A tleap script that builds the chain and sets N, CA, C and O, in Angstrom:
source leaprc.protein.ff14SB
mol = sequence {
  NMET ASP SER SER LEU TRP LEU VAL VAL ALA
  ALA VAL VAL ALA LEU VAL MET ALA GLY TYR
  ALA ALA VAL LEU LEU VAL ARG VAL PHE ARG
  ALA ARG ARG LEU LEU LEU ASP ALA GLY VAL
  PRO LEU ARG SER LYS ALA LEU PHE TRP ALA
  ALA VAL ALA TYR THR VAL SER PRO ILE ASP
  LEU ILE PRO ASP PRO VAL TYR LEU ASP ASP
  ILE GLY VAL LEU LEU VAL ALA LEU ARG ALA
  LEU HIE THR ALA ALA ALA LYS SER GLY VAL
  ASP ARG GLU GLU LEU PRO CGLY
}
set mol.1.N position { 27.454 -21.708 -6.337 }
set mol.1.CA position { 27.123 -20.931 -5.162 }
set mol.1.C position { 26.542 -21.843 -4.082 }
set mol.1.O position { 25.869 -22.836 -4.355 }
set mol.2.N position { 26.823 -21.473 -2.908 }
set mol.2.CA position { 26.348 -22.227 -1.756 }
set mol.2.C position { 24.856 -21.956 -1.530 }
set mol.2.O position { 24.375 -20.849 -1.771 }
set mol.3.N position { 24.139 -22.970 -1.069 }
set mol.3.CA position { 22.700 -22.802 -0.848 }
set mol.3.C position { 22.408 -21.827 0.287 }
set mol.3.O position { 21.350 -21.198 0.298 }
set mol.4.N position { 23.316 -21.692 1.232 }
set mol.4.CA position { 23.089 -20.730 2.317 }
set mol.4.C position { 23.166 -19.293 1.798 }
set mol.4.O position { 22.495 -18.410 2.331 }
set mol.5.N position { 23.969 -19.052 0.773 }
set mol.5.CA position { 24.043 -17.722 0.180 }
set mol.5.C position { 22.700 -17.359 -0.465 }
set mol.5.O position { 22.228 -16.231 -0.322 }
set mol.6.N position { 22.092 -18.308 -1.168 }
set mol.6.CA position { 20.782 -18.059 -1.777 }
set mol.6.C position { 19.725 -17.791 -0.711 }
set mol.6.O position { 18.833 -16.965 -0.904 }
set mol.7.N position { 19.829 -18.476 0.383 }
set mol.7.CA position { 18.885 -18.268 1.481 }
set mol.7.C position { 19.029 -16.858 2.055 }
set mol.7.O position { 18.033 -16.197 2.350 }
set mol.8.N position { 20.252 -16.414 2.207 }
set mol.8.CA position { 20.501 -15.055 2.715 }
set mol.8.C position { 19.976 -14.012 1.724 }
set mol.8.O position { 19.345 -13.034 2.125 }
set mol.9.N position { 20.238 -14.223 0.438 }
set mol.9.CA position { 19.758 -13.292 -0.590 }
set mol.9.C position { 18.231 -13.242 -0.584 }
set mol.9.O position { 17.648 -12.160 -0.657 }
set mol.10.N position { 17.582 -14.399 -0.498 }
set mol.10.CA position { 16.124 -14.453 -0.466 }
set mol.10.C position { 15.577 -13.741 0.770 }
set mol.10.O position { 14.569 -13.040 0.682 }
set mol.11.N position { 16.230 -13.915 1.917 }
set mol.11.CA position { 15.787 -13.254 3.146 }
set mol.11.C position { 15.927 -11.740 3.033 }
set mol.11.O position { 15.051 -11.003 3.486 }
set mol.12.N position { 17.017 -11.270 2.436 }
set mol.12.CA position { 17.226 -9.832 2.271 }
set mol.12.C position { 16.175 -9.253 1.326 }
set mol.12.O position { 15.618 -8.189 1.599 }
set mol.13.N position { 15.899 -9.940 0.221 }
set mol.13.CA position { 14.883 -9.471 -0.727 }
set mol.13.C position { 13.514 -9.428 -0.052 }
set mol.13.O position { 12.762 -8.471 -0.239 }
set mol.14.N position { 13.189 -10.449 0.726 }
set mol.14.CA position { 11.898 -10.478 1.424 }
set mol.14.C position { 11.796 -9.335 2.425 }
set mol.14.O position { 10.734 -8.726 2.553 }
set mol.15.N position { 12.862 -9.033 3.128 }
set mol.15.CA position { 12.860 -7.930 4.086 }
set mol.15.C position { 12.715 -6.573 3.391 }
set mol.15.O position { 12.011 -5.692 3.885 }
set mol.16.N position { 13.374 -6.412 2.259 }
set mol.16.CA position { 13.270 -5.154 1.514 }
set mol.16.C position { 11.839 -4.964 1.014 }
set mol.16.O position { 11.289 -3.867 1.118 }
set mol.17.N position { 11.239 -6.012 0.477 }
set mol.17.CA position { 9.867 -5.907 -0.014 }
set mol.17.C position { 8.886 -5.688 1.128 }
set mol.17.O position { 7.918 -4.945 0.966 }
set mol.18.N position { 9.109 -6.311 2.273 }
set mol.18.CA position { 8.247 -6.091 3.435 }
set mol.18.C position { 8.371 -4.646 3.921 }
set mol.18.O position { 7.375 -4.029 4.297 }
set mol.19.N position { 9.566 -4.118 3.913 }
set mol.19.CA position { 9.772 -2.725 4.299 }
set mol.19.C position { 9.087 -1.768 3.345 }
set mol.19.O position { 8.507 -0.772 3.776 }
set mol.20.N position { 9.146 -2.058 2.046 }
set mol.20.CA position { 8.474 -1.212 1.059 }
set mol.20.C position { 6.957 -1.270 1.238 }
set mol.20.O position { 6.275 -0.251 1.122 }
set mol.21.N position { 6.434 -2.455 1.520 }
set mol.21.CA position { 4.993 -2.589 1.777 }
set mol.21.C position { 4.597 -1.803 3.023 }
set mol.21.O position { 3.536 -1.180 3.045 }
set mol.22.N position { 5.429 -1.822 4.051 }
set mol.22.CA position { 5.133 -1.074 5.270 }
set mol.22.C position { 5.141 0.428 5.003 }
set mol.22.O position { 4.287 1.150 5.519 }
set mol.23.N position { 6.089 0.905 4.210 }
set mol.23.CA position { 6.141 2.331 3.861 }
set mol.23.C position { 4.890 2.724 3.086 }
set mol.23.O position { 4.312 3.781 3.338 }
set mol.24.N position { 4.471 1.889 2.151 }
set mol.24.CA position { 3.257 2.188 1.390 }
set mol.24.C position { 2.019 2.185 2.274 }
set mol.24.O position { 1.117 3.000 2.084 }
set mol.25.N position { 1.971 1.279 3.233 }
set mol.25.CA position { 0.834 1.242 4.151 }
set mol.25.C position { 0.754 2.539 4.954 }
set mol.25.O position { -0.336 3.074 5.155 }
set mol.26.N position { 1.886 3.041 5.408 }
set mol.26.CA position { 1.921 4.313 6.135 }
set mol.26.C position { 1.468 5.454 5.226 }
set mol.26.O position { 0.734 6.339 5.665 }
set mol.27.N position { 1.897 5.441 3.966 }
set mol.27.CA position { 1.485 6.488 3.030 }
set mol.27.C position { -0.016 6.436 2.771 }
set mol.27.O position { -0.652 7.480 2.623 }
set mol.28.N position { -0.589 5.238 2.715 }
set mol.28.CA position { -2.035 5.108 2.528 }
set mol.28.C position { -2.761 5.698 3.728 }
set mol.28.O position { -3.748 6.415 3.560 }
set mol.29.N position { -2.286 5.405 4.947 }
set mol.29.CA position { -2.920 5.967 6.138 }
set mol.29.C position { -2.818 7.491 6.158 }
set mol.29.O position { -3.776 8.159 6.547 }
set mol.30.N position { -1.688 8.053 5.752 }
set mol.30.CA position { -1.540 9.508 5.712 }
set mol.30.C position { -2.474 10.124 4.687 }
set mol.30.O position { -3.086 11.158 4.955 }
set mol.31.N position { -2.594 9.514 3.531 }
set mol.31.CA position { -3.488 10.028 2.499 }
set mol.31.C position { -4.929 9.950 2.968 }
set mol.31.O position { -5.701 10.873 2.709 }
set mol.32.N position { -5.314 8.896 3.640 }
set mol.32.CA position { -6.678 8.750 4.129 }
set mol.32.C position { -6.999 9.819 5.154 }
set mol.32.O position { -8.099 10.372 5.159 }
set mol.33.N position { -6.037 10.112 6.026 }
set mol.33.CA position { -6.269 11.127 7.061 }
set mol.33.C position { -6.563 12.485 6.424 }
set mol.33.O position { -7.399 13.234 6.930 }
set mol.34.N position { -5.887 12.810 5.326 }
set mol.34.CA position { -6.140 14.071 4.644 }
set mol.34.C position { -7.477 14.074 3.924 }
set mol.34.O position { -8.054 15.139 3.707 }
set mol.35.N position { -7.982 12.907 3.550 }
set mol.35.CA position { -9.193 12.843 2.741 }
set mol.35.C position { -10.464 12.666 3.563 }
set mol.35.O position { -11.550 12.579 2.991 }
set mol.36.N position { -10.361 12.612 4.870 }
set mol.36.CA position { -11.550 12.398 5.694 }
set mol.36.C position { -12.617 13.462 5.462 }
set mol.36.O position { -13.798 13.132 5.356 }
set mol.37.N position { -12.230 14.711 5.382 }
set mol.37.CA position { -13.195 15.796 5.238 }
set mol.37.C position { -13.226 16.373 3.827 }
set mol.37.O position { -13.722 17.480 3.622 }
set mol.38.N position { -12.708 15.644 2.868 }
set mol.38.CA position { -12.581 16.195 1.524 }
set mol.38.C position { -13.751 15.852 0.619 }
set mol.38.O position { -13.719 16.194 -0.564 }
set mol.39.N position { -14.774 15.197 1.121 }
set mol.39.CA position { -15.902 14.833 0.286 }
set mol.39.C position { -15.587 13.717 -0.687 }
set mol.39.O position { -16.173 13.646 -1.767 }
set mol.40.N position { -14.678 12.857 -0.316 }
set mol.40.CA position { -14.291 11.743 -1.175 }
set mol.40.C position { -15.400 10.697 -1.162 }
set mol.40.O position { -15.961 10.416 -0.103 }
set mol.41.N position { -15.728 10.114 -2.313 }
set mol.41.CA position { -16.800 9.130 -2.369 }
set mol.41.C position { -16.535 7.909 -1.494 }
set mol.41.O position { -15.391 7.569 -1.193 }
set mol.42.N position { -17.609 7.273 -1.105 }
set mol.42.CA position { -17.525 6.092 -0.252 }
set mol.42.C position { -16.720 4.975 -0.911 }
set mol.42.O position { -16.042 4.209 -0.227 }
set mol.43.N position { -16.792 4.882 -2.230 }
set mol.43.CA position { -16.055 3.838 -2.947 }
set mol.43.C position { -14.552 3.945 -2.700 }
set mol.43.O position { -13.882 2.929 -2.515 }
set mol.44.N position { -14.023 5.156 -2.696 }
set mol.44.CA position { -12.590 5.353 -2.455 }
set mol.44.C position { -12.228 5.018 -1.015 }
set mol.44.O position { -11.161 4.464 -0.750 }
set mol.45.N position { -13.112 5.353 -0.091 }
set mol.45.CA position { -12.857 5.012 1.309 }
set mol.45.C position { -12.914 3.506 1.514 }
set mol.45.O position { -12.139 2.958 2.298 }
set mol.46.N position { -13.826 2.830 0.815 }
set mol.46.CA position { -13.912 1.373 0.902 }
set mol.46.C position { -12.663 0.729 0.306 }
set mol.46.O position { -12.184 -0.287 0.810 }
set mol.47.N position { -12.137 1.316 -0.761 }
set mol.47.CA position { -10.904 0.799 -1.356 }
set mol.47.C position { -9.744 0.909 -0.370 }
set mol.47.O position { -8.895 0.020 -0.298 }
set mol.48.N position { -9.713 2.000 0.385 }
set mol.48.CA position { -8.689 2.150 1.419 }
set mol.48.C position { -8.748 0.993 2.408 }
set mol.48.O position { -7.736 0.346 2.679 }
set mol.49.N position { -9.952 0.734 2.950 }
set mol.49.CA position { -10.086 -0.332 3.949 }
set mol.49.C position { -9.815 -1.707 3.342 }
set mol.49.O position { -9.275 -2.583 4.017 }
set mol.50.N position { -10.178 -1.903 2.098 }
set mol.50.CA position { -9.892 -3.180 1.444 }
set mol.50.C position { -8.387 -3.384 1.276 }
set mol.50.O position { -7.888 -4.494 1.464 }
set mol.51.N position { -7.660 -2.321 0.921 }
set mol.51.CA position { -6.207 -2.421 0.765 }
set mol.51.C position { -5.534 -2.727 2.095 }
set mol.51.O position { -4.620 -3.550 2.155 }
set mol.52.N position { -5.978 -2.072 3.160 }
set mol.52.CA position { -5.400 -2.334 4.483 }
set mol.52.C position { -5.701 -3.768 4.918 }
set mol.52.O position { -4.817 -4.467 5.412 }
set mol.53.N position { -6.942 -4.202 4.736 }
set mol.53.CA position { -7.318 -5.559 5.141 }
set mol.53.C position { -6.532 -6.598 4.345 }
set mol.53.O position { -6.084 -7.598 4.906 }
set mol.54.N position { -6.363 -6.371 3.053 }
set mol.54.CA position { -5.620 -7.330 2.234 }
set mol.54.C position { -4.155 -7.382 2.655 }
set mol.54.O position { -3.551 -8.454 2.680 }
set mol.55.N position { -3.588 -6.228 2.984 }
set mol.55.CA position { -2.172 -6.181 3.346 }
set mol.55.C position { -1.896 -6.923 4.653 }
set mol.55.O position { -0.886 -7.617 4.767 }
set mol.56.N position { -2.772 -6.784 5.627 }
set mol.56.CA position { -2.527 -7.440 6.913 }
set mol.56.C position { -3.120 -8.843 6.976 }
set mol.56.O position { -2.875 -9.575 7.936 }
set mol.57.N position { -3.897 -9.225 5.968 }
set mol.57.CA position { -4.523 -10.548 5.942 }
set mol.57.C position { -3.486 -11.635 5.677 }
set mol.57.O position { -2.563 -11.434 4.887 }
set mol.58.N position { -3.633 -12.775 6.326 }
set mol.58.CA position { -2.710 -13.879 6.050 }
set mol.58.C position { -3.022 -14.578 4.721 }
set mol.58.O position { -2.210 -15.372 4.247 }
set mol.59.N position { -4.163 -14.302 4.121 }
set mol.59.CA position { -4.539 -14.908 2.847 }
set mol.59.C position { -4.104 -13.972 1.727 }
set mol.59.O position { -4.541 -12.822 1.679 }
set mol.60.N position { -3.248 -14.451 0.827 }
set mol.60.CA position { -2.707 -13.640 -0.256 }
set mol.60.C position { -2.800 -14.391 -1.579 }
set mol.60.O position { -2.934 -15.614 -1.611 }
set mol.61.N position { -2.724 -13.627 -2.673 }
set mol.61.CA position { -2.639 -14.249 -3.988 }
set mol.61.C position { -1.282 -14.919 -4.176 }
set mol.61.O position { -1.185 -15.997 -4.761 }
set mol.62.N position { -0.243 -14.270 -3.675 }
set mol.62.CA position { 1.117 -14.801 -3.704 }
set mol.62.C position { 1.521 -15.009 -2.252 }
set mol.62.O position { 1.282 -14.124 -1.431 }
set mol.63.N position { 2.128 -16.152 -1.898 }
set mol.63.CA position { 2.492 -16.395 -0.492 }
set mol.63.C position { 3.312 -15.264 0.110 }
set mol.63.O position { 4.054 -14.583 -0.598 }
set mol.64.N position { 3.177 -15.065 1.422 }
set mol.64.CA position { 3.700 -13.884 2.110 }
set mol.64.C position { 5.194 -13.608 2.024 }
set mol.64.O position { 5.564 -12.440 2.142 }
set mol.65.N position { 6.073 -14.563 1.833 }
set mol.65.CA position { 7.470 -14.135 1.681 }
set mol.65.C position { 7.674 -13.207 0.492 }
set mol.65.O position { 8.676 -12.494 0.428 }
set mol.66.N position { 6.733 -13.207 -0.452 }
set mol.66.CA position { 6.794 -12.319 -1.600 }
set mol.66.C position { 5.659 -11.307 -1.454 }
set mol.66.O position { 4.486 -11.670 -1.543 }
set mol.67.N position { 6.008 -10.041 -1.231 }
set mol.67.CA position { 5.023 -9.003 -0.943 }
set mol.67.C position { 4.606 -8.211 -2.180 }
set mol.67.O position { 4.082 -7.104 -2.051 }
set mol.68.N position { 4.829 -8.754 -3.368 }
set mol.68.CA position { 4.498 -8.013 -4.577 }
set mol.68.C position { 3.006 -7.731 -4.690 }
set mol.68.O position { 2.620 -6.646 -5.125 }
set mol.69.N position { 2.167 -8.674 -4.314 }
set mol.69.CA position { 0.727 -8.443 -4.399 }
set mol.69.C position { 0.275 -7.389 -3.392 }
set mol.69.O position { -0.581 -6.562 -3.704 }
set mol.70.N position { 0.842 -7.413 -2.194 }
set mol.70.CA position { 0.511 -6.398 -1.192 }
set mol.70.C position { 0.925 -5.007 -1.663 }
set mol.70.O position { 0.174 -4.044 -1.511 }
set mol.71.N position { 2.114 -4.909 -2.232 }
set mol.71.CA position { 2.614 -3.637 -2.734 }
set mol.71.C position { 1.723 -3.136 -3.863 }
set mol.71.O position { 1.411 -1.947 -3.925 }
set mol.72.N position { 1.315 -4.026 -4.751 }
set mol.72.CA position { 0.443 -3.640 -5.850 }
set mol.72.C position { -0.905 -3.118 -5.370 }
set mol.72.O position { -1.403 -2.114 -5.878 }
set mol.73.N position { -1.492 -3.798 -4.395 }
set mol.73.CA position { -2.787 -3.360 -3.854 }
set mol.73.C position { -2.650 -1.994 -3.192 }
set mol.73.O position { -3.516 -1.136 -3.362 }
set mol.74.N position { -1.582 -1.786 -2.445 }
set mol.74.CA position { -1.373 -0.491 -1.798 }
set mol.74.C position { -1.133 0.626 -2.812 }
set mol.74.O position { -1.607 1.746 -2.624 }
set mol.75.N position { -0.402 0.329 -3.881 }
set mol.75.CA position { -0.184 1.344 -4.910 }
set mol.75.C position { -1.486 1.722 -5.607 }
set mol.75.O position { -1.715 2.895 -5.900 }
set mol.76.N position { -2.339 0.738 -5.873 }
set mol.76.CA position { -3.641 1.031 -6.485 }
set mol.76.C position { -4.491 1.883 -5.543 }
set mol.76.O position { -5.154 2.823 -5.980 }
set mol.77.N position { -4.469 1.555 -4.256 }
set mol.77.CA position { -5.245 2.330 -3.282 }
set mol.77.C position { -4.732 3.767 -3.198 }
set mol.77.O position { -5.530 4.703 -3.137 }
set mol.78.N position { -3.421 3.952 -3.194 }
set mol.78.CA position { -2.869 5.313 -3.155 }
set mol.78.C position { -3.264 6.112 -4.386 }
set mol.78.O position { -3.652 7.276 -4.283 }
set mol.79.N position { -3.164 5.485 -5.543 }
set mol.79.CA position { -3.526 6.184 -6.779 }
set mol.79.C position { -5.011 6.562 -6.766 }
set mol.79.O position { -5.378 7.667 -7.165 }
set mol.80.N position { -5.850 5.651 -6.314 }
set mol.80.CA position { -7.291 5.928 -6.269 }
set mol.80.C position { -7.604 7.048 -5.275 }
set mol.80.O position { -8.443 7.906 -5.552 }
set mol.81.N position { -6.934 7.042 -4.122 }
set mol.81.CA position { -7.160 8.104 -3.139 }
set mol.81.C position { -6.695 9.453 -3.660 }
set mol.81.O position { -7.373 10.459 -3.451 }
set mol.82.N position { -5.563 9.494 -4.328 }
set mol.82.CA position { -5.068 10.752 -4.875 }
set mol.82.C position { -5.976 11.257 -5.985 }
set mol.82.O position { -6.228 12.459 -6.082 }
set mol.83.N position { -6.469 10.355 -6.818 }
set mol.83.CA position { -7.388 10.755 -7.886 }
set mol.83.C position { -8.692 11.292 -7.308 }
set mol.83.O position { -9.199 12.319 -7.760 }
set mol.84.N position { -9.231 10.598 -6.311 }
set mol.84.CA position { -10.476 11.055 -5.679 }
set mol.84.C position { -10.281 12.398 -4.992 }
set mol.84.O position { -11.174 13.245 -5.013 }
set mol.85.N position { -9.116 12.596 -4.384 }
set mol.85.CA position { -8.843 13.873 -3.725 }
set mol.85.C position { -8.748 14.997 -4.744 }
set mol.85.O position { -9.240 16.100 -4.505 }
set mol.86.N position { -8.120 14.723 -5.873 }
set mol.86.CA position { -8.002 15.746 -6.908 }
set mol.86.C position { -9.373 16.118 -7.458 }
set mol.86.O position { -9.638 17.290 -7.723 }
set mol.87.N position { -10.238 15.135 -7.630 }
set mol.87.CA position { -11.587 15.416 -8.144 }
set mol.87.C position { -12.426 16.190 -7.137 }
set mol.87.O position { -13.319 16.946 -7.518 }
set mol.88.N position { -12.135 16.000 -5.837 }
set mol.88.CA position { -12.930 16.696 -4.825 }
set mol.88.C position { -12.335 18.033 -4.420 }
set mol.88.O position { -12.901 18.730 -3.578 }
set mol.89.N position { -11.198 18.404 -5.007 }
set mol.89.CA position { -10.647 19.732 -4.782 }
set mol.89.C position { -9.496 19.814 -3.804 }
set mol.89.O position { -9.061 20.921 -3.488 }
set mol.90.N position { -8.982 18.709 -3.310 }
set mol.90.CA position { -7.817 18.742 -2.416 }
set mol.90.C position { -6.581 18.965 -3.272 }
set mol.90.O position { -6.393 18.289 -4.284 }
set mol.91.N position { -5.730 19.918 -2.867 }
set mol.91.CA position { -4.504 20.197 -3.622 }
set mol.91.C position { -3.575 19.014 -3.590 }
set mol.91.O position { -3.467 18.319 -2.579 }
set mol.92.N position { -2.902 18.785 -4.704 }
set mol.92.CA position { -1.945 17.667 -4.811 }
set mol.92.C position { -0.783 17.864 -3.834 }
set mol.92.O position { -0.224 16.883 -3.344 }
set mol.93.N position { -0.409 19.119 -3.541 }
set mol.93.CA position { 0.704 19.378 -2.631 }
set mol.93.C position { 0.385 18.963 -1.202 }
set mol.93.O position { 1.301 18.714 -0.418 }
set mol.94.N position { -0.894 18.883 -0.848 }
set mol.94.CA position { -1.281 18.504 0.505 }
set mol.94.C position { -1.183 17.005 0.741 }
set mol.94.O position { -1.138 16.550 1.884 }
set mol.95.N position { -1.150 16.236 -0.354 }
set mol.95.CA position { -1.139 14.779 -0.232 }
set mol.95.C position { 0.284 14.274 -0.113 }
set mol.95.O position { 1.170 14.765 -0.813 }
set mol.96.N position { 0.528 13.298 0.763 }
set mol.96.CA position { 1.861 12.721 0.856 }
set mol.96.C position { 2.143 11.831 -0.333 }
set mol.96.O position { 1.237 11.195 -0.871 }
set mol.97.N position { 3.404 11.785 -0.743 }
set mol.97.CA position { 3.803 10.854 -1.794 }
set mol.97.C position { 3.657 11.325 -3.140 }
set mol.97.O position { 3.971 10.601 -4.085 }
savepdb mol mol.pdb
quit
């Protein structure tokens, strides 16, 4: 295989992962908006801000062409927000995702 083909494949994979990270970031923001008045503990709100800061930060565990760490952090934040919302009485149907 030609090296330019591998470069194209790598670029497409990086774009797909970046797009998935962007979708997750939007879902985190939507979930946070629903949880503002839900009595969610400060720890869950801090996790939200930590996930957003890590995602947009240029410092990563894995270099930025690979967004697996960003996606993982966003998934953990979404799960934590949904769990906190369920414990505070917000219906699961009201939460995005």
